[in-house]
Backbone as CSV, one residue per row, in Angstrom:
resi,resn,N_x,N_y,N_z,CA_x,CA_y,CA_z,C_x,C_y,C_z
1,UNK,-63.898,54.501,144.581,-62.548,54.682,144.032,-62.640,55.389,142.683
2,UNK,-61.831,56.433,142.504,-61.852,57.187,141.261,-61.303,56.341,140.118
3,UNK,-62.002,56.289,138.989,-61.476,55.537,137.840,-60.085,56.035,137.448
4,UNK,-59.243,55.128,137.003,-57.847,55.447,136.718,-57.682,56.516,135.649
5,UNK,-58.622,56.592,134.698,-58.470,57.514,133.580,-59.520,58.615,133.586
6,UNK,-60.092,58.874,134.735,-61.101,59.924,134.850,-60.523,61.269,134.421
7,UNK,-61.233,61.959,133.537,-60.784,63.264,133.066,-59.774,63.207,131.936
8,UNK,-59.397,62.022,131.509,-58.419,61.870,130.432,-59.121,61.631,129.099
9,UNK,-58.469,62.016,128.029,-58.977,61.761,126.683,-58.001,60.832,125.980
10,UNK,-58.511,59.732,125.481,-57.680,58.707,124.849,-58.047,58.597,123.370
11,UNK,-57.047,58.725,122.509,-57.198,58.562,121.070,-56.722,57.171,120.671
12,UNK,-57.523,56.475,119.867,-57.131,55.163,119.355,-57.339,55.156,117.843
13,UNK,-56.263,55.020,117.088,-56.414,54.872,115.638,-56.695,53.406,115.322
14,UNK,-57.390,53.183,114.215,-57.832,51.818,113.948,-58.692,51.315,115.090
15,UNK,-59.493,52.217,115.634,-60.200,51.918,116.876,-61.621,51.436,116.734
16,UNK,-62.051,51.133,115.497,-63.459,50.764,115.323,-63.719,49.268,115.367
17,UNK,-62.683,48.466,115.638,-62.872,47.019,115.733,-61.639,46.391,116.369
18,UNK,-61.727,45.107,116.651,-60.577,44.337,117.089,-59.892,44.862,118.328
19,UNK,-58.568,44.808,118.310,-57.781,45.232,119.465,-57.984,46.714,119.756
20,UNK,-58.078,47.534,118.716,-58.269,48.965,118.929,-59.530,49.265,119.697
21,UNK,-60.634,48.673,119.294,-61.899,48.903,119.987,-61.850,48.338,121.393
22,UNK,-61.228,47.188,121.571,-61.120,46.595,122.909,-60.332,47.504,123.849
23,UNK,-59.266,48.121,123.346,-58.497,49.048,124.175,-59.333,50.268,124.520
24,UNK,-60.092,50.767,123.538,-60.958,51.915,123.784,-62.006,51.584,124.838
25,UNK,-62.602,50.404,124.752,-63.616,49.994,125.715,-63.037,49.907,127.117
26,UNK,-61.836,49.360,127.241,-61.211,49.236,128.555,-60.891,50.606,129.146
27,UNK,-60.394,51.513,128.311,-60.088,52.862,128.795,-61.366,53.606,129.167
28,UNK,-62.421,53.411,128.376,-63.698,54.043,128.698,-64.235,53.544,130.030
29,UNK,-64.065,52.262,130.303,-64.534,51.695,131.573,-63.809,52.295,132.762
30,UNK,-62.624,52.848,132.510,-61.870,53.511,133.579,-62.035,55.022,133.533
31,UNK,-63.072,55.496,132.843,-63.435,56.902,132.907,-62.923,57.789,131.800
32,UNK,-62.208,57.238,130.827,-61.653,58.078,129.762,-62.707,58.472,128.746
33,UNK,-62.569,59.654,128.215,-63.306,60.043,127.022,-62.550,59.473,125.828
34,UNK,-63.266,58.951,124.852,-62.635,58.221,123.762,-62.783,58.954,122.433
35,UNK,-61.698,58.992,121.682,-61.713,59.469,120.308,-61.193,58.337,119.429
36,UNK,-62.019,57.893,118.496,-61.637,56.829,117.582,-61.358,57.389,116.197
37,UNK,-60.337,56.827,115.541,-60.106,57.102,114.129,-60.200,55.784,113.371
38,UNK,-60.821,55.837,112.216,-60.881,54.667,111.348,-61.228,55.108,109.945
39,UNK,-60.915,54.285,108.972,-61.183,54.660,107.582,-62.616,54.367,107.152
40,UNK,-63.315,53.509,107.886,-64.672,53.109,107.520,-65.675,53.831,108.414
41,UNK,-66.419,54.757,107.829,-67.352,55.563,108.604,-68.448,54.747,109.265
42,UNK,-68.956,53.736,108.575,-70.016,52.912,109.154,-69.514,52.152,110.376
43,UNK,-68.317,51.587,110.283,-67.743,50.879,111.426,-67.460,51.851,112.574
44,UNK,-67.015,53.047,112.235,-66.822,54.070,113.270,-68.118,54.337,114.025
45,UNK,-69.205,54.499,113.267,-70.495,54.807,113.889,-70.948,53.682,114.806
46,UNK,-70.777,52.442,114.369,-71.185,51.305,115.202,-70.334,51.225,116.470
47,UNK,-69.047,51.481,116.334,-68.166,51.424,117.499,-68.527,52.501,118.513
48,UNK,-68.766,53.713,118.029,-69.127,54.810,118.927,-70.470,54.542,119.601
49,UNK,-71.412,54.007,118.837,-72.716,53.693,119.432,-72.569,52.690,120.555
50,UNK,-71.722,51.680,120.367,-71.507,50.697,121.415,-70.866,51.301,122.644
51,UNK,-69.892,52.175,122.442,-69.247,52.836,123.577,-70.231,53.724,124.331
52,UNK,-71.036,54.452,123.589,-72.008,55.335,124.237,-73.079,54.537,124.969
53,UNK,-73.481,53.403,124.401,-74.453,52.547,125.088,-73.899,52.064,126.428
54,UNK,-72.580,51.937,126.499,-71.946,51.524,127.749,-71.679,52.670,128.696
55,UNK,-72.113,53.877,128.332,-71.972,55.023,129.220,-70.780,55.910,128.937
56,UNK,-70.019,55.612,127.888,-68.826,56.404,127.593,-69.164,57.650,126.791
57,UNK,-68.304,58.644,126.912,-68.327,59.795,126.016,-67.347,59.472,124.900
58,UNK,-67.824,59.385,123.676,-66.976,58.928,122.581,-67.348,59.623,121.281
59,UNK,-66.338,59.843,120.456,-66.512,60.409,119.123,-65.592,59.666,118.167
60,UNK,-65.937,59.706,116.890,-65.112,59.041,115.882,-64.929,59.946,114.681
61,UNK,-63.803,59.756,114.014,-63.468,60.540,112.830,-62.920,59.605,111.757
62,UNK,-63.316,59.857,110.531,-62.758,59.112,109.409,-61.381,59.683,109.107
63,UNK,-60.371,58.807,109.096,-59.010,59.280,108.837,-58.167,58.149,108.256
64,UNK,-57.434,58.475,107.217,-56.417,57.591,106.654,-55.082,58.054,107.218
65,UNK,-54.487,57.258,108.101,-53.281,57.702,108.803,-52.060,57.785,107.904
66,UNK,-52.152,57.317,106.664,-51.022,57.441,105.744,-51.001,58.791,105.032
67,UNK,-52.043,59.589,105.237,-52.180,60.891,104.573,-51.815,61.990,105.574
68,UNK,-50.676,62.673,105.401,-50.255,63.695,106.370,-51.297,64.783,106.602
69,UNK,-51.944,65.238,105.541,-52.950,66.276,105.703,-54.151,65.759,106.487
70,UNK,-54.547,64.526,106.217,-55.675,63.947,106.938,-55.363,63.810,108.418
71,UNK,-54.155,63.389,108.737,-53.768,63.247,110.145,-53.772,64.604,110.829
72,UNK,-53.178,65.595,110.196,-53.120,66.927,110.794,-54.528,67.496,111.005
73,UNK,-55.366,67.398,109.996,-56.713,67.969,110.101,-57.588,67.181,111.067
74,UNK,-57.462,65.876,111.066,-58.282,65.061,111.958,-57.841,65.230,113.400
75,UNK,-56.553,65.388,113.607,-56.098,65.626,114.977,-56.642,66.958,115.489
76,UNK,-56.603,67.981,114.649,-57.141,69.285,115.053,-58.638,69.187,115.346
77,UNK,-59.368,68.438,114.527,-60.803,68.267,114.760,-61.063,67.486,116.046
78,UNK,-60.201,66.515,116.334,-60.353,65.725,117.556,-60.161,66.591,118.790
79,UNK,-59.162,67.448,118.747,-58.905,68.340,119.883,-60.029,69.355,120.025
80,UNK,-60.524,69.859,118.908,-61.629,70.815,118.955,-62.866,70.188,119.582
81,UNK,-63.063,68.890,119.356,-64.237,68.201,119.898,-64.047,67.774,121.343
82,UNK,-62.897,67.172,121.624,-62.678,66.585,122.952,-61.913,67.500,123.895
83,UNK,-61.300,68.548,123.359,-60.600,69.510,124.207,-59.120,69.242,124.365
84,UNK,-58.720,67.974,124.312,-57.326,67.608,124.533,-57.149,66.138,124.167
85,UNK,-55.902,65.720,124.065,-55.571,64.307,123.929,-54.488,64.020,124.968
86,UNK,-54.768,63.104,125.868,-53.824,62.767,126.932,-53.042,61.493,126.645
87,UNK,-53.628,60.600,125.867,-52.949,59.364,125.493,-53.336,59.025,124.058
88,UNK,-52.352,58.625,123.264,-52.612,58.284,121.866,-52.079,56.889,121.582
89,UNK,-52.969,56.024,121.108,-52.596,54.669,120.717,-52.568,54.600,119.186
90,UNK,-51.379,54.474,118.623,-51.240,54.320,117.172,-51.417,52.837,116.862
91,UNK,-52.649,52.469,116.555,-53.020,51.066,116.404,-53.390,50.698,114.975
92,UNK,-53.700,51.679,114.136,-54.098,51.383,112.761,-52.999,50.586,112.066
93,UNK,-53.392,49.520,111.397,-52.367,48.690,110.773,-52.890,47.905,109.589
94,UNK,-51.945,47.381,108.837,-52.248,46.523,107.691,-51.354,45.305,107.763
95,UNK,-51.862,44.184,107.319,-51.062,42.967,107.290,-50.837,42.540,105.850
96,UNK,-49.942,41.580,105.673,-49.638,41.097,104.340,-50.722,40.181,103.802
97,UNK,-50.541,39.763,102.559,-51.540,38.920,101.894,-51.001,37.519,101.631
98,UNK,-49.964,37.138,102.363,-49.414,35.802,102.217,-48.628,35.585,100.940
99,UNK,-48.098,36.657,100.363,-47.322,36.543,99.131,-45.905,36.083,99.488
100,UNK,-45.409,35.014,98.871,-44.037,34.567,99.151,-43.030,35.688,98.918
101,UNK,-41.982,35.702,99.722,-41.000,36.784,99.667,-40.430,36.984,98.262
102,UNK,-40.121,35.910,97.572,-39.510,36.026,96.245,-40.468,36.591,95.206
103,UNK,-41.738,36.637,95.539,-42.742,37.186,94.629,-43.284,38.534,95.100
104,UNK,-42.824,38.976,96.242,-43.328,40.225,96.837,-42.805,41.418,96.046
105,UNK,-43.705,42.284,95.605,-43.259,43.466,94.867,-43.251,44.689,95.782
106,UNK,-42.626,45.751,95.275,-42.425,46.942,96.091,-43.746,47.615,96.445
107,UNK,-44.714,47.569,95.559,-46.004,48.204,95.841,-46.684,47.539,97.035
108,UNK,-46.644,46.222,97.091,-47.254,45.508,98.214,-46.477,45.763,99.502
109,UNK,-45.152,45.751,99.400,-44.319,46.073,100.563,-44.692,47.455,101.117
110,UNK,-44.778,48.434,100.230,-45.066,49.796,100.677,-46.478,49.942,101.211
111,UNK,-47.428,49.174,100.681,-48.797,49.236,101.199,-48.824,48.928,102.703
112,UNK,-48.103,47.921,103.097,-48.089,47.520,104.499,-47.243,48.467,105.336
113,UNK,-46.037,48.745,104.869,-45.115,49.568,105.647,-45.632,50.994,105.808
114,UNK,-46.264,51.529,104.767,-46.768,52.898,104.848,-47.820,53.035,105.942
115,UNK,-48.711,52.067,106.044,-49.725,52.134,107.099,-49.107,51.922,108.471
116,UNK,-48.332,50.868,108.614,-47.853,50.482,109.935,-46.780,51.398,110.496
117,UNK,-45.882,51.856,109.647,-44.773,52.674,110.126,-45.011,54.158,109.891
118,UNK,-45.292,54.540,108.640,-45.535,55.962,108.367,-46.764,56.465,109.120
119,UNK,-47.820,55.657,109.151,-49.034,56.063,109.850,-48.806,56.266,111.327
120,UNK,-48.002,55.403,111.931,-47.677,55.559,113.352,-46.832,56.800,113.577
121,UNK,-45.846,57.010,112.718,-45.009,58.215,112.813,-45.865,59.481,112.771
122,UNK,-46.750,59.574,111.797,-47.572,60.777,111.655,-48.489,60.974,112.853
123,UNK,-49.080,59.888,113.333,-49.998,59.979,114.466,-49.280,60.413,115.736
124,UNK,-48.166,59.759,116.035,-47.453,60.081,117.272,-46.817,61.464,117.202
125,UNK,-46.403,61.882,116.013,-45.848,63.231,115.884,-46.907,64.284,116.180
126,UNK,-48.106,64.102,115.618,-49.188,65.053,115.878,-49.532,65.094,117.360
127,UNK,-49.593,63.920,117.978,-49.932,63.861,119.403,-48.835,64.487,120.251
128,UNK,-47.577,64.223,119.921,-46.474,64.790,120.695,-46.461,66.315,120.611
129,UNK,-46.686,66.853,119.430,-46.723,68.315,119.293,-47.808,68.918,120.174
130,UNK,-48.968,68.272,120.174,-50.081,68.744,121.001,-49.734,68.676,122.478
131,UNK,-49.161,67.564,122.906,-48.839,67.388,124.324,-47.768,68.366,124.786
132,UNK,-46.790,68.613,123.938,-45.752,69.588,124.291,-46.351,70.987,124.395
133,UNK,-47.225,71.326,123.465,-47.863,72.647,123.492,-48.696,72.831,124.755
134,UNK,-49.396,71.776,125.167,-50.206,71.861,126.390,-49.345,71.915,127.649
135,UNK,-48.216,71.213,127.620,-47.300,71.229,128.755,-47.682,70.328,129.901
136,UNK,-48.592,69.383,129.658,-49.043,68.501,130.736,-48.592,67.049,130.561
137,UNK,-47.671,66.819,129.645,-47.208,65.455,129.427,-48.263,64.591,128.767
138,UNK,-48.053,63.288,128.819,-49.010,62.374,128.223,-48.381,61.028,127.948
139,UNK,-49.118,60.195,127.241,-48.654,58.843,126.927,-48.855,58.554,125.453
140,UNK,-47.809,58.062,124.814,-47.868,57.623,123.427,-47.615,56.122,123.391
141,UNK,-48.421,55.417,122.619,-48.272,53.960,122.522,-48.333,53.549,121.053
142,UNK,-47.316,52.828,120.618,-47.323,52.229,119.288,-47.707,50.766,119.444
143,UNK,-48.753,50.356,118.766,-49.165,48.958,118.833,-48.371,48.182,117.788
144,UNK,-47.449,47.385,118.267,-46.601,46.573,117.410,-47.179,45.157,117.368
145,UNK,-46.362,44.153,117.483,-46.809,42.759,117.378,-45.674,41.850,117.809
146,UNK,-45.995,40.636,118.220,-44.922,39.673,118.493,-44.182,39.317,117.211
147,UNK,-44.755,39.664,116.067,-44.029,39.476,114.807,-42.788,40.356,114.744
148,UNK,-42.664,41.308,115.667,-41.462,42.135,115.744,-40.298,41.378,116.359
149,UNK,-40.580,40.273,117.039,-39.509,39.569,117.749,-39.388,38.100,117.368
150,UNK,-40.258,37.627,116.491,-40.058,36.281,115.954,-40.112,36.362,114.429
151,UNK,-39.609,35.370,113.766,-39.553,35.408,112.307,-40.924,35.280,111.681
152,UNK,-41.350,36.316,110.959,-42.672,36.328,110.333,-42.549,35.931,108.870
153,UNK,-42.120,34.697,108.622,-41.964,34.239,107.250,-43.298,34.306,106.515
154,UNK,-43.266,34.806,105.288,-44.490,34.978,104.514,-45.218,36.266,104.822
155,UNK,-44.719,37.015,105.786,-45.339,38.293,106.167,-44.233,39.303,106.465
156,UNK,-43.259,39.352,105.560,-42.040,40.115,105.814,-42.282,41.609,105.974
157,UNK,-43.149,42.181,105.172,-43.412,43.620,105.276,-44.033,43.946,106.631
158,UNK,-44.960,43.112,107.065,-45.614,43.319,108.363,-44.595,43.212,109.490
159,UNK,-43.841,42.117,109.506,-42.863,41.925,110.575,-41.824,43.022,110.617
160,UNK,-41.347,43.433,109.440,-40.334,44.490,109.381,-40.882,45.814,109.894
161,UNK,-42.106,46.148,109.506,-42.690,47.413,109.945,-42.940,47.412,111.445
162,UNK,-43.372,46.282,111.977,-43.639,46.203,113.411,-42.345,46.220,114.222
163,UNK,-41.267,45.673,113.647,-39.963,45.756,114.310,-39.466,47.194,114.318
164,UNK,-39.656,47.896,113.215,-39.203,49.285,113.129,-39.869,50.158,114.185
165,UNK,-41.107,49.834,114.524,-41.796,50.620,115.549,-41.064,50.602,116.881
166,UNK,-40.380,49.512,117.177,-39.672,49.427,118.455,-38.525,50.437,118.508
167,UNK,-37.848,50.617,117.377,-36.808,51.635,117.332,-37.374,53.035,117.467
168,UNK,-38.507,53.278,116.832,-39.165,54.573,116.949,-39.560,54.854,118.395
169,UNK,-40.125,53.874,119.050,-40.561,54.040,120.443,-39.375,54.368,121.345
170,UNK,-38.282,53.664,121.187,-37.121,53.921,122.050,-36.567,55.320,121.835
171,UNK,-36.488,55.737,120.572,-35.974,57.071,120.284,-36.890,58.152,120.861
172,UNK,-38.195,57.974,120.690,-39.134,58.970,121.213,-39.146,58.989,122.736
173,UNK,-38.989,57.836,123.357,-38.971,57.788,124.821,-37.826,58.638,125.364
174,UNK,-36.685,58.579,124.708,-35.539,59.377,125.135,-35.770,60.852,124.829
175,UNK,-36.218,61.129,123.630,-36.353,62.518,123.198,-37.470,63.286,123.859
176,UNK,-38.535,62.594,124.246,-39.708,63.279,124.788,-39.822,63.211,126.309
177,UNK,-38.895,62.542,126.955,-38.987,62.383,128.415,-38.985,63.724,129.137
178,UNK,-38.223,64.672,128.622,-38.152,65.973,129.294,-39.480,66.723,129.249
179,UNK,-40.385,66.272,128.389,-41.721,66.873,128.312,-42.758,66.061,129.092
180,UNK,-42.279,65.110,129.892,-43.152,64.235,130.682,-44.095,63.409,129.780
181,UNK,-43.582,63.062,128.625,-44.331,62.201,127.712,-43.682,60.820,127.730
182,UNK,-44.465,59.830,128.107,-43.994,58.446,128.114,-44.332,57.801,126.775
183,UNK,-43.429,56.974,126.272,-43.630,56.320,124.981,-43.305,54.837,125.122
184,UNK,-44.272,54.002,124.828,-44.096,52.559,124.952,-44.713,51.844,123.761
185,UNK,-44.355,50.585,123.609,-44.932,49.737,122.571,-45.712,48.608,123.218
186,UNK,-46.844,48.273,122.630,-47.633,47.117,123.047,-47.512,46.054,121.958
187,UNK,-47.126,44.847,122.345,-46.930,43.756,121.392,-47.930,42.647,121.677
188,UNK,-49.083,42.671,121.013,-50.048,41.584,121.190,-49.549,40.304,120.519
189,UNK,-49.922,39.178,121.116,-49.686,37.901,120.477,-50.840,37.547,119.557
190,UNK,-50.990,36.262,119.255,-52.053,35.822,118.355,-53.402,36.122,118.973
191,UNK,-54.169,36.963,118.304,-55.437,37.460,118.829,-56.521,37.281,117.773
192,UNK,-57.705,36.917,118.208,-58.817,36.651,117.293,-59.441,37.972,116.867
193,UNK,-59.102,38.402,115.657,-59.639,39.647,115.107,-59.988,39.423,113.634
194,UNK,-60.643,40.416,113.046,-60.936,40.326,111.616,-59.645,40.227,110.802
195,UNK,-58.623,40.966,111.215,-57.374,40.975,110.469,-56.688,39.612,110.484
196,UNK,-56.784,38.911,111.605,-56.116,37.615,111.729,-57.061,36.452,111.465
197,UNK,-58.264,36.771,111.001,-59.285,35.739,110.835,-58.881,34.605,109.921
198,UNK,-58.135,34.928,108.852,-57.708,33.889,107.932,-56.795,32.879,108.595
199,UNK,-55.865,33.381,109.404,-54.968,32.484,110.119,-55.692,31.643,111.144
200,UNK,-56.626,32.258,111.838,-57.358,31.524,112.876,-58.248,30.449,112.260
201,UNK,-58.788,30.724,111.087,-59.663,29.763,110.420,-58.893,28.579,109.839
202,UNK,-57.591,28.754,109.640,-56.746,27.685,109.114,-56.367,26.747,110.261
203,UNK,-56.966,25.565,110.278,-56.798,24.666,111.431,-55.329,24.303,111.651
204,UNK,-54.603,24.068,110.577,-53.196,23.703,110.727,-52.392,24.837,111.343
205,UNK,-52.622,26.049,110.853,-51.902,27.208,111.394,-52.316,27.471,112.838
206,UNK,-53.615,27.410,113.094,-54.104,27.658,114.451,-53.511,26.647,115.437
207,UNK,-53.449,25.390,115.038,-52.888,24.359,115.908,-51.398,24.596,116.145
208,UNK,-50.689,24.981,115.092,-49.249,25.215,115.230,-48.963,26.372,116.182
209,UNK,-49.705,27.464,116.047,-49.456,28.620,116.912,-49.939,28.367,118.337
210,UNK,-51.053,27.670,118.470,-51.564,27.362,119.802,-50.610,26.442,120.558
211,UNK,-50.021,25.484,119.856,-49.107,24.551,120.513,-47.839,25.236,120.995
212,UNK,-47.516,26.383,120.403,-46.346,27.162,120.831,-46.702,28.210,121.875
213,UNK,-47.943,28.276,122.262,-48.400,29.260,123.245,-48.670,28.547,124.565
214,UNK,-47.926,28.847,125.634,-48.105,28.124,126.886,-49.540,28.112,127.425
215,UNK,-50.318,29.166,127.189,-51.697,29.150,127.688,-52.627,28.376,126.766
216,UNK,-52.095,27.888,125.633,-52.778,26.976,124.724,-54.061,27.530,124.095
217,UNK,-54.019,28.796,123.713,-55.144,29.390,122.989,-54.699,30.722,122.431
218,UNK,-55.521,31.274,121.524,-55.347,32.647,121.070,-56.050,33.586,122.051
219,UNK,-55.649,34.846,122.038,-56.256,35.838,122.915,-57.554,36.368,122.332
220,UNK,-58.423,36.804,123.207,-59.555,37.638,122.829,-59.081,39.089,122.834
221,UNK,-59.593,39.946,121.945,-59.158,41.348,121.938,-59.261,42.018,123.303
222,UNK,-60.276,41.672,124.065,-60.473,42.310,125.370,-59.294,42.099,126.313
223,UNK,-58.490,41.070,126.046,-57.356,40.798,126.934,-56.213,41.782,126.739
224,UNK,-56.303,42.632,125.728,-55.325,43.710,125.561,-55.765,44.972,126.310
225,UNK,-57.011,44.999,126.763,-57.548,46.178,127.430,-56.815,46.592,128.687
226,UNK,-56.555,45.665,129.622,-55.853,46.070,130.844,-54.476,46.669,130.579
227,UNK,-53.777,46.156,129.570,-52.474,46.724,129.228,-52.623,48.151,128.726
228,UNK,-53.666,48.400,127.943,-53.901,49.750,127.437,-54.188,50.720,128.571
229,UNK,-55.000,50.293,129.512,-55.309,51.149,130.666,-54.030,51.490,131.424
230,UNK,-53.208,50.484,131.654,-51.943,50.715,132.360,-51.073,51.718,131.613
231,UNK,-50.933,51.532,130.318,-50.051,52.402,129.545,-50.565,53.838,129.468
232,UNK,-51.878,54.021,129.587,-52.464,55.363,129.552,-52.571,56.006,130.926
233,UNK,-52.351,55.252,131.970,-52.548,55.720,133.354,-51.556,56.830,133.693
234,UNK,-52.029,58.028,134.035,-51.111,59.142,134.307,-50.301,58.973,135.583
235,UNK,-50.682,58.018,136.437,-49.900,57.796,137.662,-48.688,56.907,137.406
236,UNK,-48.627,56.297,136.224,-47.483,55.450,135.872,-46.443,56.361,135.217
237,UNK,-45.618,56.972,136.032,-44.766,58.064,135.563,-43.341,57.650,135.217
238,UNK,-42.944,56.402,135.533,-41.543,56.025,135.374,-41.350,54.907,134.352
239,UNK,-42.392,54.576,133.635,-42.338,53.466,132.688,-42.356,54.019,131.273
240,UNK,-41.224,53.993,130.611,-41.135,54.510,129.252,-40.047,53.772,128.490
241,UNK,-40.182,53.766,127.162,-39.192,53.117,126.315,-39.260,51.609,126.332
242,UNK,-40.395,51.068,126.737,-40.510,49.624,126.950,-41.325,48.958,125.842
243,UNK,-41.188,47.643,125.744,-42.014,46.829,124.865,-42.812,45.878,125.743
244,UNK,-44.088,46.127,125.875,-44.955,45.292,126.706,-45.527,44.179,125.840
245,UNK,-45.144,42.954,126.136,-45.568,41.794,125.374,-46.743,41.118,126.079
246,UNK,-47.853,40.961,125.348,-49.047,40.287,125.874,-49.377,39.176,124.897
247,UNK,-48.778,38.018,125.095,-48.858,36.968,124.066,-49.062,35.571,124.627
248,UNK,-49.446,35.460,125.886,-49.684,34.139,126.463,-48.433,33.289,126.562
249,UNK,-47.263,33.932,126.500,-46.003,33.225,126.608,-45.417,32.756,125.297
250,UNK,-46.044,33.102,124.178,-45.626,32.615,122.862,-44.149,32.925,122.574
251,UNK,-43.710,34.129,122.898,-42.373,34.565,122.506,-41.271,33.989,123.372
252,UNK,-41.612,33.336,124.478,-40.565,32.793,125.353,-40.572,31.267,125.382
253,UNK,-41.474,30.659,124.629,-41.591,29.192,124.696,-40.809,28.530,123.575
């Protein structure tokens, strides 16, 4: 059986660890060539080495997605190396530092929002321009969070930015459909990653979130992989403008 993503090139920002790397690994297992972006060159190198050890064709580029010039130049370098981009996962993100809302200053708010919202905008815009120029359609995915649909008290900048992504996805799904470009959002639930490590290490918080999750545990990053493969699959031609929630039932319990 031909792998679902054979001949496709998948870009994942923030792809050198956590959910981003897990999505890249899952897509690689289905035959995709992988392009990773991350701000840490050493982590990029380790991630690419792991993908290549598993038989994947993979490359990585250092890129700060909040920098328009960096996004434009890195996207051009990615295409020059891989030949094309068929699916782009805007996954690079930043979370809050647990600062109470009444003490939150504008600089901290902008630090989070600029990465999560502006970075996604710049990434998906670059990918959409490329896909339209090629004329072969493609898939754009914004990695949001269940914090977009439940109250993220103490993490207001993060929750607000992740909610805003849903509006961006819906608008792009409508605007880009005529170019055969599908646009969806992936909303992971509580997942064990470096970014969420502080919350997971807090026994009280971990117990509270686990008790609200019907499957009674946090996710492993690899459990987001099948959703990524589905969203990048070129045979899935009628699914766009959606929010795919992978949270063990947290948001409905």
